[in-house]
N, C-alpha and C positions, 0 to 999 in steps of 0.2 A: 431496631433490634440489634444490629451489628454494633451500634454505639454503646448500648448497654453492656454487651459482652466484653467490650474493651475496658470498661471501668475497673479500677483496681481498689482493693481494700486491704488494710493491715490493722489488726487488733493487737495492741500491746498486752502482754500478760506480765504484769509487774510482779517481781519476786526479789527476795534477798537470800534465798537458799535454793539448792537443787530441788526441783519438784516436777511432777508429771505435767506435760502440756498437751492440750488437745491436738490430735493428729490431723491438722488441716493447714494448708499452705498460707491461709490468711492470718494465722496467729504468729506473733513475734515475741518470744520471751525476752524480757529486758531486766537487767539487774539494776534496781534503783538504789541510789546511794553508793554506787560503785566506787566513787572517789574516796570514800571513807573506809574501804575494805581492800586489803591486799589480796584476799582470796579471789581467784578467778572462777566464775561458773562456766564450765565448758559448754560451748555452743550457744551461749546466751549473750545477746547484745548488751553492752554497757551504756549507762546513761551519762557517762563522763567523757564522751567523745563528741567532737564538734561543739556547737554552741550549746551550753548546758548549765544547769544549776544543781548538779549532782551533790555538791558539798552541803547543800541546804536541805537534804533529805530529812534530817531530824525535825525540821519545821514543816516541810511540804508533803511528807509521806510520798504516796504514789504520784503526786503531781509533778515530781521531778521527771518522771517518765513521760507524762503528758507534755511537759515543756520540751523535752528532747524530741518528741515526735513532731511537735509544732515547728521546731526550728530545723529539723534534719530529715524528716521522713517525707518521701514523695509518694503519695497515693491519693486517689479520688475520694475515698472514704477512710477516715482514721478513727479507731476506737481504743478504749482502754478498759481492761478488766483486771482481775487479781488472780493470783495462783490458787486462792481458796474460794473464789467466787467468780462465776462466769455467767454470761448470758445463756439462757436456755431456749429450747424450741418446743413449743407447747405440745405438738403431736408426739414427742418422744419423752415427755416428762415422767412417763410411767416406767422407763427403763431402769433396771437395777443398778447398773454401773453409772454413777453420776456423769462420767465423761461421755457417755452415750446420749445424754440429755442436752449437751452443749450445742449451741447453734453452729451450723457449718456454712461455708461459703455458698454452697449450692442452694441453701435454704433462703438466704437473703438477697442473693444476686438478682433474682427476678424483680425485687422490690426497688432496686436502684433507679433513680429518676423519679419515682413516685414518693418514696419515703426519704426524707433528708436527715432525720434524727431518730435513732433507736435508743430507748431508755429502759432501765430496769423497772420492775414493778415497784410501785410506791411503797414507802414504809409509813405505816400509820401509827400514830402515838395515842389516838383516841382522846385521852384526857389532858394531854399537854400540847402546847404549840411548839413550833420549831424553836422559838426563842426560849420558852420556859424549860424545855427539855435540855437545851444546851446549857442554860444557866444552872440547872440542877446537877449536871454532870461535869461541867467545866467552869469557865469564868465568864459571866455575862459582859464584863468589860471588853472582851474580844469583839463581840457583836456590836456593842455600843460604839466602839472606835471605828469599826467597819462602816457603820452608818454615817459617822462624821466624814469619813473618807469619801464615801459615795456622794454625800451632799456637796463635797468640794470638787470632785472630779467628774461625776456623772449625775448632776442634780435631777435630770429628767427621770432617773431610775428610783428616786427616793420614795414616791408614793407606792410604787410596786414593791420596794423593799419592805416598807411598813406593813403592807397588806400580806405579803408572802410569809413574813415571820410570825403572823398571827394564825397561820394555817396549822392544822394538826397532822399534816402529812407532807411528804416531799420525796423527790427522786434523790436518793442518797448514794453513798459508797464511791462517789467520783467515778461512776461507770457511765459511759456513753459511747455511741458510735455515731459519727457525724460527717456530713458532707464537708469537704475540705474548705470551701469558702466560708461556711458557718464556723468551722473550727478556728480559722484565722481570726474571725471577729471575736469569738468567745475568749480565746486565749489572750488576745491583746487586751481585752477588758479585764479578765480575771487576774492576770499576772501584774498588771499595773496596780490594781487594788491591793493585792497581797504583798507586793513589793513595798508599798507605802505602809501597810499594816505592820510588817516585821520591823520597820524602823521605829514604830511607836510603842511596841509592847516590850516591857522589860521581862526577859526570860530568866533572870538570875535566881529568882525564887521558885521557879517552876520545875516540877519533876520531868523526867524524860517523857512520860505519858502525856502530861498536860502541855509540854512544850511543842507538841505536834499541832498547834492551833491553826496554822495556815492551811493545812490539809482539811481540817474539820470545818473551818469557815468556808473554804472553797466549795465543799459539797452542799452547804446551805445556800450560798449565794448563786450557785448554778441555777437554782430554782427561780431566783430573782431575774437572772438574765433570760432564762427560757420564757417566763411569764411576760416579760417586756417585749420579747420578739413576737409572741403571739398577739399581744395587745396592739403592737405597732403594725402588724401585718407582714413583717419580714418573713415570718414562718406561719404556715397554716396548720390548723389542727389535723387535717387529713394527711399532712406530711410528717407526722410524728407517730411512731409505732412503739408500743410498750411490749417488752418481752419479759418472760419470767426469768428469774435468776436461779442458779444452781450452786448450792454450797458443797464444796468438796470434802469438808470436814466440819466438825462442830466448832463454833466460834470460841476463842479463848478470851473470855471477858476479864478485864483487869479487876483488882480488888475493889477499886472505887465503885464499880457497878454493884457490888454487894453491900453497899452502905445501907444504913437504916432508911434513909430517904428513898433510895432506889427500891428497896423491898416494899416499903409502904406504897410507893407509886404503882408498883406492879399489882399489889393486892387491891388497891383502889380501882385500877384498870379492870381487873377481873370482876370486881364487885359491880362496877357500873355496867359492864357488858351483860352480867347475869341479871341484874335488876332491869336493864332495858329489855331483855328478852322476856322476863316475867311480866313486865308492864305491857308489852305488845300482846302477849297471850291473854292477859286479863282484859285488855281493850277489845280484842277480837271476840272473846266470849260474851262480853257485855253487849256488843253490837249485835251478835247473833241472837241473844235473848230478846233484845228490843225488837228486832225484825220479826222474830217468831210471834211475839206478843202482838205487834202491829198487824201482822197478817191474820192472826186469829180474830182480833177484834173487828177487822173489816168484814168478817164472815158471820158475825152475829146479827141476826135479823132483828127487826123491831120487836118481835115477840120474845126475844131472848134465846132463840134456838140457834145452834151452830150449823151453818150450811156446809155440806161435805165438799171436798175438793176432788176434782177429777185428776187423772194421772198427770196430765200436762201441767195443770195448776200446781200440783204437788212438786213436780220437778222444778218449776220456776221458783217456787218458794224455797226449795232446798238450795238452789243456786244463789239466790239472793242472801240466804243465810250463811253461805260459805261452806256448806257441808259436802258439796260435790265439786 
């Protein structure tokens, strides 16, 4: 018990402008891309100190903050969240102030030693895979090149990569809280791949929004790394805990998200969910009618008369029919 109390945790809150931060000692606000901005955010750690890749923030997004933590931060557990999106704590998700829903050190400290990785709730695309969703909103060539890099550097990950990118859900947002030993393994793997990727992608024709591909690819291949650790046994399912996430404000979607394809995808998504619900109700009603008919036929005697059911039989029939 004493060993658990001595464990330390720091969760980075990545930001590029002044913003409210959860009032808990484990949170460390960090100015990502600080090397590219002359303006200093008072009381906020900069990501251009020590060993860093701060100047690459337009490519890596919040991952420049993760790189800084990997190289410079000393803690037993290290996490990363965003100024607009935090890990939540389920018992307090009803609170009116979103900052009251955010996880606190006293909430997760008792789980240290048992849980090695904390993840945000999965994002589900329903009708699209991780690959198709990325290709519809960005450029599929980024993921194709990433696959070639993984085949060269980490060929043992390739089957997992192909399988994961066919999934319709994933742990997104580059949010994670992780045991230091696992963080070192993940970051060494991640930044080697992304470092090679940035050498191979021509950004001259990309907009600022599309130029942030290293950050976006990073959040997808995190799922590849995680799945491989679970398959290999380096990490056990019982050592992973999923937490809700809290939005501090409404997302500001770029214009490309409002393209014709995106609107059509969302409409199809809603249509399929509605049809699936309608189909399930229809199937339920069909099964109930069949059960009632079967129950009734079994009570018709050889002379054609219907035998009455006692109360116990009637209740069993109702339960089988799904009416109770």
